[in-house]
C-alpha positions as CSV (number, residue, x, y, z in Angstrom):
1,X,184.3,57.0,-73.5
2,X,181.3,55.8,-75.5
3,X,183.4,55.1,-78.6
4,X,185.4,52.5,-76.6
5,X,182.3,50.7,-75.6
6,X,181.0,50.7,-79.2
7,X,184.3,49.4,-80.5
8,X,184.3,46.7,-77.8
9,X,180.8,45.5,-78.7
10,X,181.5,45.7,-82.4
11,X,184.6,43.6,-82.0
12,X,182.8,41.1,-79.8
13,X,180.1,40.5,-82.5
14,X,182.6,40.9,-85.4
15,X,180.4,43.8,-86.6
16,X,181.1,46.5,-89.1
17,X,181.0,50.1,-87.8
18,X,179.7,52.9,-90.1
19,X,180.4,56.5,-89.0
20,X,178.3,58.7,-91.1
21,X,179.1,62.4,-91.9
22,X,182.8,61.9,-90.8
23,X,183.6,65.4,-92.2
24,X,184.4,66.5,-88.7
25,X,187.5,64.3,-88.8
26,X,188.7,65.8,-92.1
27,X,188.3,69.5,-91.4
28,X,191.2,71.8,-90.5
29,X,191.2,72.4,-86.8
30,X,190.8,75.9,-85.5
31,X,192.6,77.2,-82.4
32,X,189.4,78.8,-81.1
33,X,187.6,75.4,-80.9
34,X,189.9,73.8,-78.3
35,X,187.2,71.4,-76.9
36,X,186.2,70.3,-80.3
37,X,189.8,69.8,-81.3
38,X,190.4,67.7,-78.3
39,X,187.5,65.5,-79.0
40,X,188.5,65.1,-82.6
41,X,192.1,64.2,-81.6
42,X,190.9,61.6,-79.1
43,X,188.4,60.1,-81.6
44,X,191.0,59.9,-84.4
45,X,193.4,58.2,-82.0
46,X,190.7,55.6,-81.1
47,X,189.9,55.1,-84.8
48,X,193.6,54.6,-85.7
49,X,193.9,51.7,-83.3
50,X,190.5,50.1,-83.9
51,X,191.2,46.5,-85.1
52,X,187.8,45.9,-86.7
53,X,186.2,46.9,-90.0
54,X,185.2,50.6,-90.0
55,X,183.7,52.8,-92.7
56,X,183.7,56.6,-92.6
57,X,181.3,58.3,-95.0
58,X,181.1,61.9,-96.0
59,X,178.9,64.1,-98.2
60,X,181.9,66.1,-99.4
61,X,182.4,66.4,-103.1
62,X,185.9,67.9,-103.0
63,X,188.8,66.1,-101.5
64,X,192.5,66.9,-101.0
65,X,194.4,66.8,-104.3
66,X,197.3,64.5,-104.9
67,X,200.7,65.5,-106.2
68,X,201.4,65.4,-109.9
69,X,203.6,62.3,-109.5
70,X,200.9,60.5,-107.5
71,X,198.2,61.4,-110.1
72,X,200.5,60.1,-112.9
73,X,201.0,56.8,-111.0
74,X,197.3,56.4,-110.4
75,X,196.4,57.3,-114.0
76,X,198.9,54.8,-115.3
77,X,197.5,52.1,-113.0
78,X,193.9,52.7,-114.0
79,X,194.7,53.1,-117.7
80,X,196.5,49.7,-117.7
81,X,193.0,48.2,-117.1
82,X,191.1,50.5,-119.4
83,X,191.0,48.3,-122.4
84,X,188.1,48.3,-124.9
85,X,187.4,45.6,-127.5
86,X,189.6,47.7,-129.8
87,X,192.6,47.4,-127.6
88,X,194.5,49.2,-124.8
89,X,194.4,53.0,-124.3
90,X,196.5,55.2,-126.6
91,X,198.2,58.2,-124.9
92,X,201.3,60.1,-125.6
93,X,203.6,60.9,-122.7
94,X,202.7,64.6,-123.1
95,X,199.0,63.8,-122.8
96,X,199.5,61.7,-119.7
97,X,201.5,64.6,-118.3
98,X,198.7,67.1,-119.1
99,X,196.2,64.8,-117.3
100,X,198.5,64.5,-114.3
101,X,198.7,68.3,-114.1
102,X,194.9,68.5,-113.5
103,X,193.9,69.0,-109.9
104,X,192.3,65.6,-109.3
105,X,192.1,63.2,-106.4
106,X,192.2,59.4,-106.7
107,X,188.4,59.1,-106.9
108,X,188.4,61.7,-109.7
109,X,191.1,59.8,-111.6
110,X,189.2,56.5,-111.3
111,X,186.0,58.1,-112.5
112,X,187.6,59.8,-115.4
113,X,189.2,56.6,-116.7
114,X,185.9,54.7,-116.2
115,X,183.9,57.3,-118.1
116,X,186.5,57.6,-120.8
117,X,186.5,53.8,-121.2
118,X,182.7,53.7,-121.5
119,X,182.7,56.5,-124.0
120,X,185.4,54.8,-126.1
121,X,183.5,51.5,-126.0
122,X,180.3,53.1,-127.2
123,X,182.3,54.6,-130.1
124,X,184.0,51.3,-130.8
125,X,187.3,53.0,-130.2
126,X,190.3,52.8,-127.8
127,X,190.6,55.2,-124.8
128,X,192.4,58.3,-125.9
129,X,193.2,61.7,-124.4
130,X,190.1,63.2,-126.0
131,X,187.8,60.8,-124.1
132,X,189.7,61.5,-120.8
133,X,189.5,65.3,-121.4
134,X,185.7,65.0,-122.1
135,X,185.3,63.1,-118.8
136,X,187.4,65.7,-116.9
137,X,185.2,68.6,-118.3
138,X,182.0,66.7,-117.3
139,X,183.5,66.2,-113.8
140,X,184.3,69.9,-113.5
141,X,180.8,70.8,-114.4
142,X,179.4,68.3,-111.9
143,X,181.6,69.7,-109.1
144,X,180.8,73.3,-110.0
145,X,177.0,72.6,-110.0
146,X,176.9,70.7,-106.8
147,X,179.3,72.9,-104.9
148,X,177.3,76.1,-105.6
149,X,174.6,77.5,-103.4
150,X,171.1,78.2,-104.3
151,X,168.8,76.6,-106.9
152,X,170.0,73.8,-109.1
153,X,167.9,72.1,-111.7
154,X,164.7,72.6,-109.8
155,X,166.1,71.6,-106.4
156,X,167.3,73.7,-103.5
157,X,170.5,72.9,-101.8
C-alpha cells in the first residue's frame, strides 16, 4: 500500500507527515459504501500503529461533543490558568455547571476561556461567568454563520 511506503520514508528521514482534509476518517461509515469503508478501516489501522509524528487536519467547524463531566473537567483545568492582573476567575459552582451543560467540545472550551480572559483583562476585571457567557454567544454566532450555506458577509461558501 502507498501509505506503508510513505510511512517508511517519513520514518527513515524522521519527517513529519501532514494529512490534509482528514474528514474522511471522522465521518460515519455507511453500509452502501463498502469499498470506501474498507479503505478507511485499513488506513485508520495504519495510522494507529504509525510511530512517527503525524498531523491530521480538517476544515470542519463542528466536532463531537464531550460529556457534561468531561466539559466540567476541561473547564476547571483551563480556568485554573485564566488569571488576570486582578486575580483568578470567580465562578459559582452553579455557573460552572451551566457552562458544563453547554454542548461544547474541548476546542470550544479552550477558546471560550481564552476569549473570556482577554475580555476581563481589557476591563481590568477577573474572569466571571458573564465573560464566559459572552464568549459562548460569540462562538455560537460564528458556528451558525460559517455552517450556513449561501452568501456570508460578501463571500460565497
